[in-house]
C-alpha positions in Angstrom: 136.6 140.5 136.2 133.4 138.4 137.1 130.2 138.3 134.8 127.3 140.4 135.4 124.9 138.4 137.6 121.4 137.6 136.1 118.2 137.4 137.8 114.7 137.3 136.4 112.0 139.9 137.5 108.2 138.7 137.4 105.3 140.4 138.1 103.0 139.1 140.3 100.7 137.5 137.6 103.8 135.9 136.0 105.0 134.7 139.5 101.6 133.1 140.1 101.3 131.5 136.6 105.1 129.8 137.2 104.3 128.7 140.8 101.3 127.0 139.3 103.0 125.5 136.6 105.9 124.4 139.3 103.2 122.6 141.4 101.0 121.1 138.9 102.6 120.7 135.9 102.4 117.4 134.4 106.1 116.7 133.4 109.1 116.6 136.1 111.0 118.6 133.6 108.5 121.4 133.1 108.3 121.6 137.1 112.1 122.0 137.1 112.0 124.7 134.6 109.5 126.8 136.4 111.2 126.1 140.0 114.4 127.4 138.1 112.5 130.7 137.0 111.2 131.1 140.5 114.4 130.9 142.0 116.0 133.2 139.6 113.4 135.8 140.7 114.0 135.1 144.4 117.8 135.9 143.7 119.7 132.6 143.1 122.5 132.9 140.6 123.0 130.8 137.4 125.7 129.2 139.4 123.7 128.4 142.3 120.9 127.0 140.2 123.4 124.8 138.5 124.1 123.3 141.8 120.5 122.8 142.8 119.5 121.1 139.7 122.9 119.4 138.7 122.8 120.7 135.0 125.3 122.8 133.1 125.1 126.7 133.1 124.1 126.4 129.4 121.0 124.7 130.3 119.7 127.2 132.9 120.8 130.1 130.6 118.5 128.5 127.7 115.5 127.8 130.2 115.9 131.6 131.1 116.0 132.7 127.8 113.2 130.9 126.6 111.3 132.0 129.6 111.9 135.6 128.5 110.8 135.2 124.8 108.0 132.8 125.2 106.6 132.8 128.7 105.3 129.7 130.0 105.1 128.0 126.8 108.9 128.5 126.5 109.5 126.2 129.4 107.3 123.0 127.8 109.2 120.6 126.2 108.9 121.0 122.5 107.4 118.2 120.3 110.1 116.1 118.2 112.6 115.9 121.4 114.1 112.5 121.5 114.6 109.9 119.3 112.0 109.1 116.7 110.0 105.8 116.5 110.9 103.0 114.4 107.3 102.3 113.5 105.0 105.3 113.0 101.6 105.0 114.6 99.8 105.9 111.4 101.6 103.3 109.4 98.7 100.8 109.2 100.1 98.2 106.6 103.1 97.8 108.5 101.2 97.6 111.8 98.9 95.2 110.4 101.7 93.2 108.7 103.7 93.1 112.4 100.3 91.8 113.9 99.9 89.2 111.4 103.5 87.9 111.8 103.3 87.7 115.5 100.0 86.2 115.5 101.3 83.3 113.3 104.3 82.7 115.4 103.7 84.2 118.8 106.4 82.3 120.8 109.2 83.1 118.2 109.9 86.9 118.3 113.3 86.3 116.8 111.7 84.9 113.7 109.1 87.6 113.5 112.2 90.2 113.7 114.2 88.4 110.9 111.1 88.6 108.7 110.8 92.2 109.5 114.1 92.9 108.5 113.9 91.0 105.3 110.6 92.4 104.1 110.0 95.7 105.5 114.0 96.6 106.0 113.1 97.3 109.6 115.7 96.5 112.1 114.9 96.7 115.9 115.6 94.9 119.0 113.4 92.2 120.6 112.7 94.8 123.4 111.7 97.3 121.0 108.9 94.8 119.2 107.8 93.9 122.9 107.2 97.7 123.7 105.6 98.1 120.3 103.5 95.2 121.0 102.4 96.1 124.5 101.4 99.3 123.5 99.4 98.7 120.4 98.5 95.0 119.8 97.6 93.4 122.8 96.5 96.2 124.7 98.1 95.4 127.8 100.4 92.5 128.6 103.1 91.2 126.2 102.5 87.6 127.8 99.4 87.6 126.1 101.4 87.2 122.9 104.7 85.6 124.0 
């Protein structure tokens, strides 16, 4: 026994909306999900979509289910995905402390990391600290600090 083949049926308005998301969506993941919805509407099976996108059938099924429940908003990535940041952008005292420690010893980030771990119970890699500095403190280049 084979499973029932599942295809989406879109109205012309829905198809135009998804096509616009596919061509001009900001994130590549969102464009990929829009493309999957369009291809399902055009008769591609979940197995064929898995081969096209290189994902598992559960992913395709989740995309299609989210489309049916929420429409285009269901295809977008939900906030809170991924690993949370070690340093919150709204934690001004911690950011000020990191900035002061880096300004005191800009060439010794390992010493700054040791101080942060000791004082703020915050452990991170040197690379994470550099990324943070590049985004917030220096406004551009880490080489300005190091």
